[in-house]
C-alpha positions as CSV (number, residue, x, y, z in Angstrom):
1,M,0.0,0.0,0.0
2,P,1.6,3.2,-1.2
3,S,2.2,6.8,0.1
4,R,2.3,10.5,-0.4
5,S,5.5,12.2,-1.0
6,N,6.7,14.1,1.9
7,K,9.5,15.7,-0.1
8,A,10.0,19.4,-0.6
9,W,10.5,20.5,-4.1
10,K,14.2,21.2,-3.2
11,T,14.8,17.5,-2.7
12,F,12.5,16.5,-5.5
13,I,15.0,17.6,-8.1
14,V,12.6,18.2,-10.8
15,S,11.9,14.5,-11.6
16,I,10.7,13.3,-15.0
17,T,9.2,10.2,-13.7
18,A,6.9,9.9,-16.6
19,V,9.9,9.0,-18.5
20,L,12.7,7.8,-16.3
21,S,12.9,5.8,-13.2
22,M,15.6,7.8,-11.7
23,S,15.7,11.4,-10.5
24,M,16.2,13.8,-13.6
25,I,18.0,17.0,-13.4
26,A,18.2,20.0,-15.8
27,A,20.5,19.7,-18.9
28,C,21.4,23.3,-19.7
29,G,24.7,24.2,-21.2
30,N,26.8,25.2,-24.2
31,D,26.4,22.1,-26.3
32,N,24.8,23.4,-29.5
33,E,25.1,20.1,-31.3
34,N,21.4,19.9,-31.9
35,N,20.8,23.7,-32.2
36,P,23.4,25.1,-34.7
37,E,21.8,28.6,-34.6
38,E,24.2,31.2,-33.0
39,D,23.1,32.0,-29.5
40,T,23.6,35.6,-28.8
41,S,21.3,35.8,-25.7
42,K,22.5,37.1,-22.4
43,V,24.7,34.9,-20.3
44,V,22.7,34.3,-16.9
45,V,25.1,32.0,-15.3
46,K,28.8,31.6,-15.3
47,Y,30.7,28.8,-13.8
48,Q,34.1,27.2,-13.8
49,G,34.5,25.9,-17.4
50,G,31.2,27.1,-19.0
51,E,28.2,29.3,-19.0
52,I,24.4,29.3,-19.4
53,T,22.6,31.7,-21.6
54,E,19.0,33.0,-21.2
55,K,18.1,31.0,-24.3
56,E,19.4,27.8,-22.8
57,F,17.6,28.4,-19.5
58,D,14.4,29.0,-21.2
59,L,14.8,25.8,-23.1
60,E,15.2,24.0,-19.7
61,Q,12.1,25.6,-18.4
62,R,10.1,24.5,-21.3
63,M,11.5,21.0,-20.9
64,I,10.2,20.9,-17.4
65,Q,6.8,21.9,-18.6
66,F,6.8,19.0,-21.1
67,L,8.1,16.2,-18.8
68,S,6.7,17.3,-15.6
69,P,3.9,19.7,-16.0
70,E,2.6,19.3,-12.4
71,Y,5.7,21.3,-11.5
72,A,5.2,24.2,-14.0
73,Q,3.5,26.3,-11.1
74,F,7.0,26.4,-9.5
75,L,8.5,28.1,-12.4
76,Q,7.0,31.3,-11.2
77,M,9.1,31.2,-8.2
78,D,12.5,32.9,-8.4
79,E,14.0,30.7,-5.7
80,F,12.9,27.6,-7.7
81,K,14.4,29.0,-10.9
82,E,17.6,29.6,-9.1
83,Y,17.6,26.0,-7.8
84,L,16.9,24.8,-11.4
85,A,19.8,26.8,-12.8
86,K,22.2,25.3,-10.2
87,Q,21.0,21.8,-11.1
88,G,21.8,22.7,-14.8
89,V,25.2,23.8,-13.9
90,A,25.8,20.6,-11.8
91,Y,24.9,18.4,-14.7
92,E,26.8,20.3,-17.2
93,Y,29.9,20.2,-15.1
94,L,29.7,16.6,-14.2
95,Y,28.8,15.7,-17.8
96,A,32.0,17.1,-18.9
97,K,33.9,14.8,-16.7
98,A,32.1,11.6,-17.8
99,D,34.0,9.0,-19.7
100,D,33.0,7.4,-23.0
101,K,31.6,4.3,-21.4
102,A,29.0,6.3,-19.6
103,K,28.2,8.2,-22.8
104,E,27.7,5.1,-24.8
105,A,25.3,3.6,-22.3
106,A,23.4,6.9,-22.1
107,E,23.0,7.0,-25.9
108,K,21.3,3.6,-26.0
109,Q,19.0,4.5,-22.9
110,A,18.0,7.9,-24.2
111,D,16.8,6.3,-27.5
112,E,14.8,3.6,-25.7
113,L,13.2,6.2,-23.4
114,I,12.2,8.5,-26.1
115,K,10.6,5.4,-28.0
116,G,8.8,4.4,-24.8
117,Q,7.6,7.9,-24.1
118,K,6.4,8.2,-27.7
119,N,4.6,4.7,-27.6
120,G,3.1,5.5,-24.3
121,M,1.6,8.9,-25.4
122,G,0.8,8.1,-28.8
123,E,2.8,9.6,-31.6
124,E,0.2,12.3,-32.4
125,Q,0.0,13.4,-28.7
126,Y,3.8,13.1,-28.3
127,N,4.4,15.4,-31.2
128,A,1.7,17.9,-30.1
129,A,3.1,18.1,-26.5
130,L,6.6,18.8,-27.9
131,E,5.2,21.4,-30.3
132,A,3.2,23.1,-27.3
133,Q,6.5,23.8,-25.7
134,N,8.3,24.7,-28.8
135,L,10.6,21.6,-28.5
136,T,12.1,19.1,-30.8
137,E,12.8,15.5,-30.3
138,A,16.6,16.4,-30.6
139,D,16.0,18.7,-27.7
140,L,14.5,16.0,-25.7
141,K,17.3,13.6,-26.5
142,N,20.0,16.0,-25.8
143,Y,18.4,16.6,-22.3
144,M,18.1,12.9,-21.5
145,L,21.8,12.3,-22.7
146,R,23.4,14.6,-20.4
147,V,21.4,13.6,-17.2
148,I,21.7,9.7,-17.9
149,T,25.4,10.2,-18.8
150,V,26.0,11.8,-15.4
151,M,24.0,9.0,-13.6
152,E,25.8,6.2,-15.5
153,H,29.2,7.8,-14.7
154,E,28.3,8.0,-11.0
155,K,27.0,4.4,-11.1
156,N,30.3,3.2,-12.5
157,Q,32.1,4.5,-9.5
158,I,30.0,2.4,-7.0
159,T,31.3,-1.1,-6.1
160,E,29.3,-4.1,-5.1
161,E,30.7,-3.7,-1.6
162,D,29.1,-0.1,-1.5
163,I,25.7,-1.7,-2.5
164,K,26.0,-4.4,0.1
165,K,27.0,-2.0,2.7
166,D,24.0,0.3,2.1
167,F,21.7,-2.8,2.1
168,E,23.1,-3.9,5.6
169,A,22.5,-0.4,6.8
170,N,18.9,-0.5,5.6
171,K,18.2,-4.2,5.9
172,Q,14.8,-3.8,7.5
173,D,13.6,-1.9,4.5
174,Y,14.1,-5.0,2.4
175,T,11.9,-7.3,4.4
176,S,9.4,-9.1,2.0
177,I,5.9,-8.5,3.4
178,T,2.5,-9.6,2.1
179,V,-0.2,-7.3,3.6
180,R,-3.8,-6.4,3.1
181,H,-5.2,-3.1,4.0
182,V,-8.2,-0.8,3.8
183,L,-7.6,2.9,3.3
184,V,-10.3,5.4,4.6
185,G,-9.1,8.8,3.3
186,F,-9.4,12.2,4.8
187,T,-11.2,13.1,1.6
188,D,-14.1,11.1,0.2
189,P,-14.0,9.6,-3.3
190,E,-15.3,12.8,-4.8
191,G,-12.5,14.8,-3.3
192,K,-14.4,16.5,-0.5
193,E,-12.7,16.8,2.8
194,R,-14.4,14.6,5.5
195,A,-15.6,16.0,8.7
196,E,-13.4,15.8,11.8
197,G,-13.4,12.2,13.0
198,E,-15.4,10.9,10.1
199,A,-12.5,9.0,8.6
200,L,-11.5,7.4,11.8
201,K,-15.0,6.4,12.6
202,L,-15.2,4.6,9.3
203,A,-11.9,2.9,9.8
204,K,-13.0,1.6,13.1
205,E,-16.3,0.3,11.5
206,V,-14.1,-1.5,9.0
207,Q,-11.9,-2.9,11.8
208,S,-15.1,-4.2,13.7
209,K,-16.3,-6.0,10.6
210,L,-13.0,-7.7,10.0
211,N,-12.7,-8.6,13.7
212,N,-16.1,-10.1,13.4
213,G,-14.8,-12.4,10.7
214,E,-16.0,-10.7,7.5
215,D,-13.9,-11.4,4.3
216,F,-11.1,-9.0,4.1
217,A,-11.2,-8.9,0.2
218,A,-14.8,-8.1,0.2
219,I,-14.4,-5.3,2.8
220,A,-11.6,-3.7,0.9
221,K,-13.5,-3.7,-2.3
222,E,-16.4,-2.1,-0.6
223,Y,-14.6,0.5,1.7
224,S,-11.0,0.9,0.6
225,E,-10.0,4.2,-1.2
226,D,-6.5,3.1,-2.4
227,P,-6.6,2.7,-6.1
228,G,-3.6,0.5,-6.0
229,S,-5.0,-2.3,-4.1
230,K,-8.8,-1.9,-3.8
231,D,-9.7,-4.2,-6.7
232,S,-7.3,-6.8,-5.5
233,G,-9.0,-7.1,-2.1
234,G,-6.4,-4.7,-0.4
235,L,-3.5,-6.9,-1.2
236,Y,0.1,-6.0,-1.6
237,E,2.1,-9.3,-2.0
238,N,5.8,-9.7,-1.4
239,Q,6.7,-6.2,-1.3
240,P,9.9,-4.7,0.3
241,A,8.9,-2.7,3.5
242,G,11.1,0.4,2.5
243,R,8.8,1.3,-0.4
244,W,6.0,2.4,2.2
245,V,5.5,5.5,4.2
246,P,6.9,5.3,7.7
247,Q,3.8,4.7,9.8
248,F,2.5,1.9,7.4
249,K,6.0,0.4,7.2
250,E,6.5,0.3,10.9
251,K,3.0,-1.4,11.4
252,A,3.8,-3.8,8.6
253,L,7.0,-4.8,10.2
254,T,5.7,-5.2,13.8
255,L,2.1,-6.4,13.4
256,E,1.4,-9.9,14.7
257,L,0.6,-12.1,11.6
258,D,-3.0,-12.4,10.6
259,K,-4.1,-9.9,13.3
260,I,-6.3,-7.1,12.3
261,S,-4.7,-3.7,13.4
262,D,-6.1,-0.6,14.9
263,P,-6.5,2.2,12.4
264,V,-3.0,3.5,11.4
265,E,-2.8,7.1,10.5
266,T,-0.8,8.4,7.6
267,D,-1.0,11.6,5.5
268,Y,-3.6,9.8,3.4
269,G,-6.1,8.7,6.1
270,Y,-6.4,5.7,8.2
271,H,-5.3,2.1,7.3
272,V,-6.8,-1.0,8.7
273,M,-4.1,-3.7,8.1
274,K,-3.5,-7.4,8.3
275,V,0.0,-8.9,7.6
276,E,-0.3,-12.3,6.0
277,K,3.5,-13.0,5.5
278,R,6.9,-11.4,6.4
279,E,10.3,-12.6,5.5
280,E,13.7,-11.2,6.2
281,M,15.8,-10.5,3.2
282,T,19.5,-11.5,3.0
283,Y,21.9,-9.8,0.4
284,D,22.5,-13.1,-1.5
285,K,18.7,-13.4,-2.2
286,L,18.2,-9.7,-3.0
287,P,16.5,-9.4,-6.3
288,A,18.5,-7.8,-9.2
289,D,16.0,-4.9,-9.6
290,Q,16.4,-4.0,-5.9
291,K,20.2,-4.1,-6.2
292,D,19.7,-1.7,-9.1
293,G,17.6,0.4,-7.0
294,I,20.3,0.8,-4.4
295,L,22.8,1.5,-7.2
296,N,20.7,4.3,-8.5
297,E,20.1,5.8,-5.1
298,L,23.9,5.8,-4.4
299,A,24.5,7.5,-7.7
300,S,21.9,10.1,-6.9
301,A,23.3,10.7,-3.5
302,N,26.7,11.4,-5.0
303,V,25.2,14.0,-7.2
304,D,23.3,15.5,-4.3
305,H,26.6,15.6,-2.3
306,F,28.4,17.4,-5.2
307,M,25.5,20.0,-5.2
308,Q,25.3,20.6,-1.5
309,N,29.2,20.7,-0.8
310,E,31.0,21.7,-4.1
311,L,28.7,23.5,-6.4
312,N,28.7,27.0,-4.9
313,D,32.4,27.2,-5.3
314,I,32.2,26.3,-9.0
315,I,29.4,28.9,-9.7
316,E,31.1,32.4,-10.5
317,S,28.0,34.5,-11.1
318,M,24.2,34.2,-11.4
319,D,21.8,36.8,-13.1
320,L,18.5,35.0,-13.9
321,P,15.4,36.7,-15.2
322,K,13.1,37.6,-12.6
323,S,9.4,36.4,-12.4
324,E,7.1,39.2,-13.4
325,A,4.6,38.3,-10.6
326,P,4.2,35.2,-8.3
327,P,1.2,32.9,-8.8
328,A,-1.9,33.8,-6.7
329,D,-1.3,30.7,-4.6
330,N,2.5,30.8,-4.6
331,P,3.7,27.6,-2.9
332,A,5.9,28.2,0.1
333,E,9.4,26.7,0.3
334,G,9.3,23.2,1.4
335,E,5.9,22.6,-0.3
336,E,5.2,18.9,-0.8
337,A,5.3,17.3,-4.2
338,P,2.1,16.1,-5.7
339,P,0.9,12.9,-3.9
340,A,1.7,9.5,-5.2
341,D,-1.3,7.7,-6.8
342,N,-1.0,4.9,-4.3
343,P,-1.4,6.2,-0.9
344,A,1.1,4.3,1.2
345,E,4.3,4.2,-1.1
346,T,7.3,6.2,-0.5
347,P,9.2,7.8,-3.6
348,A,12.6,6.5,-4.3
349,E,14.6,9.7,-4.0
350,G,16.5,9.6,-0.8
351,D,14.1,7.5,1.0
352,N,16.0,4.2,1.0
353,A,13.1,2.8,-0.8
354,P,14.3,-0.1,-3.1
355,E,12.1,1.2,-6.1
356,T,9.2,3.3,-7.2
357,G,5.9,1.7,-8.0
358,T,3.2,2.7,-10.6
359,E,-0.4,3.0,-10.0
360,G,-2.3,-0.3,-9.7
361,D,0.8,-2.5,-9.6
362,G,0.6,-3.1,-6.1
363,K,3.8,-1.1,-5.2
């Protein structure tokens, strides 16, 4: 059962999760390979070894609107734009240091991801979305190439021992759990906020029915408001604990097997749970996709460490265009990212979650 992101936009790092399964960061820079026109626009960022022009920064913002339209609102925030520019510098700078092996791997992945994006959207809608942002497929590929190249280069620096060490430090997150749950949200299925105490009252009603022996699957289908598990009778089968929000994870790790829990409160509402199976994971049995998840997280952490500890010394000047006016409901710094579709799952970035699930897949 999945969860709301508790990440501020600063730690979200402008993900293009619709396309990639890793954190994606801006790809500004001086590479005009796909845009041979001379760029005479104002230089808005100077850093050691390069610069970013106003035209390049505008391209980046349009790319964000194409790949992550839910974050377009933040582009009216000067602080967000500054952070976006810094990310662009980070990836430009690190891209220049990447080796040929990383670039070759990125080339193949970028082509596959664009193909998947096009197939997923449908070619007509894909082309229309690009056109709406005045982008070309070459712009999109260039964007992906830089980010993926940096991630591949960072992954190449990580050893098997690094992965194993991280696993041992977060071993509990990889415990395999089969759990059923019913979610009663703080808002009803129509999106209207429930009255104070109403969600808890309904959750206790669910708990009472289950304690009286009613079928869990039938109750979940009737009451649950989790789109990822409702139709499967509330079931999440053999899932790593680390993919769930803290309150749900803690209960899943400690609840006596086959016992109906009291309502468990999360950001989404109240969950009534039953753990059917729980098995500790050892590194030698860790699935390859979860090892890859650790590898990606360690690579992302390396990039984040660079941004937090080295980037400011590399940037020499920054003069970004100011927003004309903030939006009416200007999100405050630290605002949460849009919630995940499945209300128990924690996003992968920085949460020690082995992987990110998708709607309806039980993750």
